[in-house]
N, C-alpha and C positions, 0 to 999 in steps of 0.2 A: 306862664309857661305853657299851659294847656292851649292858649290861643296861638302861640308860636307853632306848636305841632299841627294844629288845625290849618294854619296858613300854609305851612310846608306841604301838607297833604293836598290842599287845594291847588297849589302851584304844580305839584307833581302830577296830579290828575289832569290838569290842563295840558301839561307837556305831553303826557301819554296819549291824550285824545288827539292832539295835533299830530303826533307820530303815527297813530293808527290811521288817521285820515290820509296822510301821505302814503302809507303802505297800501291802503285800499285804492287810491288813485293810481299808484304804480301797477298794481295787479290789474286794474281795469284797462289801463293803456296796453299792458302786455297782451291781454286777450283780444283787445280791439285790433292790435297790429297782427296778431296771429290769424284773425278771422279773414284777413286779406290774402293770406297764403294758405289755402286749404290743406296742403299736404303736411304742414307743420302741426296742425291739430289732429289730422287723421294718420299721420305717419306716411313715409314714402314706402308704398307697397309695390312699386313699379307698376302702378295701375295705368290703364289706357289713358285716363285723364291726365296723369302726371306727364306721360310722354307726349301727349298732344300739346300740353301747355309748354313744355320745354322746346318742342319743335317749333311752335309758333313764335316763341321768344327768340329762337335762333334765327328764324326768317326775318324778324324785325331788325335784329342786330347785324344781319349779314351785309357786307359791303359788296355791292353789285359791280361797280366800276370805279376805277381810280384814274385820275388825270395825272399823267407824267409827260407833259408836253402834248400828248394825245390821249384819248380815252382808251384805257386798257380794260377789256371785259373778259380776258382770258380766264379759263377755269383753273389754271395751275396755281399753286401756292407761290407767293412772292415774299421775299424778305425785304423789309423797309428799314433804312438806317435812320 
């Protein structure tokens, strides 16, 4: 009987260690991902850096011209279907 309890405790300890390792890995990945986005760790304080980053991102994602039979570079907003 005593041996059964001991085996159960060993199995439970092994399971808990495995679970702890998974949680530690998840926490590590969370902070690793957040390190790539500084304002998530520092908070969005409407800082100069945040606005510069957002503006640069907007420039990269901006569509400068669209081909509709001919190149359209007009500044007005257009609706696409």
